[in-house]
C-alpha positions in Angstrom: 10.5 -28.7 -13.7 8.3 -25.5 -13.5 5.5 -24.9 -11.1 2.9 -22.6 -10.1 2.7 -22.2 -6.7 -0.9 -22.1 -5.8 -0.7 -21.3 -1.9 2.6 -20.1 -0.5 5.6 -22.8 0.5 7.9 -21.8 3.0 11.4 -21.7 1.8 10.2 -21.9 -1.8 7.8 -18.8 -3.2 4.1 -17.5 -2.7 1.2 -18.1 -4.1 1.2 -17.6 -7.7 4.8 -17.3 -8.2 6.6 -19.4 -10.7 9.2 -21.5 -9.4 11.7 -24.2 -10.7 11.9 -27.5 -8.4 13.2 -30.6 -8.6 11.0 -33.1 -10.7 11.0 -35.8 -7.4 10.0 -32.8 -5.0 7.1 -31.3 -7.7 5.2 -35.1 -7.6 6.2 -36.2 -4.3 5.0 -33.2 -2.6 3.9 -29.8 -4.1 1.2 -31.7 -6.4 0.2 -34.3 -3.8 -0.5 -31.8 -1.5 -2.4 -29.5 -3.8 0.5 -26.8 -3.2 1.4 -26.3 -7.6 0.4 -27.1 -10.5 2.7 -27.5 -13.5 3.7 -24.2 -15.6 2.0 -25.5 -18.9 1.2 -22.8 -21.4 -2.5 -23.0 -20.9 -2.0 -22.7 -16.5 0.7 -19.7 -17.3 -2.6 -17.9 -19.5 -4.5 -18.5 -16.4 -2.2 -17.1 -13.8 -1.4 -13.9 -16.6 -5.6 -13.7 -16.6 -5.8 -13.4 -12.5 -2.8 -11.6 -11.9 -4.2 -8.8 -14.2 -7.7 -9.0 -12.6 -5.9 -8.5 -9.4 -3.6 -5.8 -10.8 -7.0 -4.2 -11.9 -9.0 -4.3 -8.8 -5.9 -3.2 -6.7 -5.4 0.3 -8.6 -9.7 0.5 -8.1 -9.1 0.3 -4.7 -6.1 2.4 -4.0 -8.8 5.1 -6.6 -11.2 4.9 -4.0 -8.6 5.0 -1.0 -7.3 8.3 -2.7 -10.5 9.6 -3.2 -11.7 8.9 0.8 -8.4 10.4 1.7 -9.7 13.7 0.0 -12.5 14.0 1.6 -11.0 13.2 5.0 -7.9 15.1 5.1 -7.8 18.1 7.3 -11.2 17.1 8.7 -12.0 18.1 12.0 -14.3 16.1 13.9 -15.8 17.1 17.7 -17.3 14.6 19.9 -19.1 15.4 23.4 -18.3 12.9 26.1 -19.2 12.6 29.6 -16.1 13.2 31.9 -15.3 14.2 35.1 -14.3 17.5 36.9 -10.4 17.5 35.9 -11.0 16.4 32.5 -10.6 12.5 32.5 -13.6 10.5 30.6 -15.7 7.9 31.9 -14.0 5.4 30.2 -12.4 5.8 26.8 -13.1 6.6 23.0 -12.7 3.8 20.8 -12.0 3.4 17.3 -15.4 2.2 16.8 -17.1 4.8 18.2 -14.7 7.2 15.9 -15.9 4.9 12.7 -19.2 4.8 13.6 -18.9 8.7 13.3 -16.6 9.1 10.2 -19.6 7.0 8.8 -22.7 9.6 10.1 -21.2 12.9 9.2 -18.9 11.7 6.0 -20.6 8.4 4.9 -17.3 6.6 5.1 -16.9 3.2 5.7 -13.5 2.4 7.8 -13.0 -0.5 9.4 -12.0 0.4 13.3 -8.5 -1.8 13.0 -7.6 0.7 10.0 -8.3 3.5 12.7 -4.7 4.1 14.1 -4.7 6.7 17.6 -3.3 6.4 21.3 -5.5 5.8 24.6 -7.9 8.8 24.4 -8.8 9.5 28.3 -8.7 12.8 28.4 -10.4 15.8 26.8 -8.4 18.0 24.1 -7.1 17.0 20.2 -5.9 14.3 19.6 -4.2 13.7 15.5 -5.9 10.5 14.2 -4.7 8.4 11.4 -5.9 6.3 9.2 -4.9 3.7 6.7 -7.2 3.8 3.9 -5.3 1.6 1.6 -1.5 0.4 1.8 0.0 3.1 0.2 -2.7 5.7 1.2 -3.3 7.5 4.9 -5.3 9.9 6.1 -5.0 12.3 8.6 -7.6 13.8 10.7 -8.4 15.5 14.0 -10.8 14.1 16.6 -11.7 17.3 19.3 -12.6 15.9 22.9 -15.2 17.9 24.5 -17.3 17.8 27.5 -20.9 16.7 27.4 
């Protein structure tokens, strides 16, 4: 029996996937727990429509990420922070501070979890990677100077 999974099912498949299972398994487990629905013509048409919408949305998000990458690639940001005489910072530069600075300077809102950088605790220049999309990444430079 063919069913459309409505949720990820371990060892069977992922959400929105059509799989072939035994009828008893479908009736007694998958349908009762709302993990799947029968793969009727109407349900398959709905699934195809949803998948097309998801693909269009994904293409739109990727295009926006590409546009943002063009704005960010090679960009150099300068941040002035308080530091000790030997160049150690009082604290560290956080990804949230980098995200706030990008929003202020470039008007691009980026989630702090998408900014990839090491621990920034010294003065100097750092390479920062920003994951804008699963397949799109930008690289910027961050210059940390004494205030």
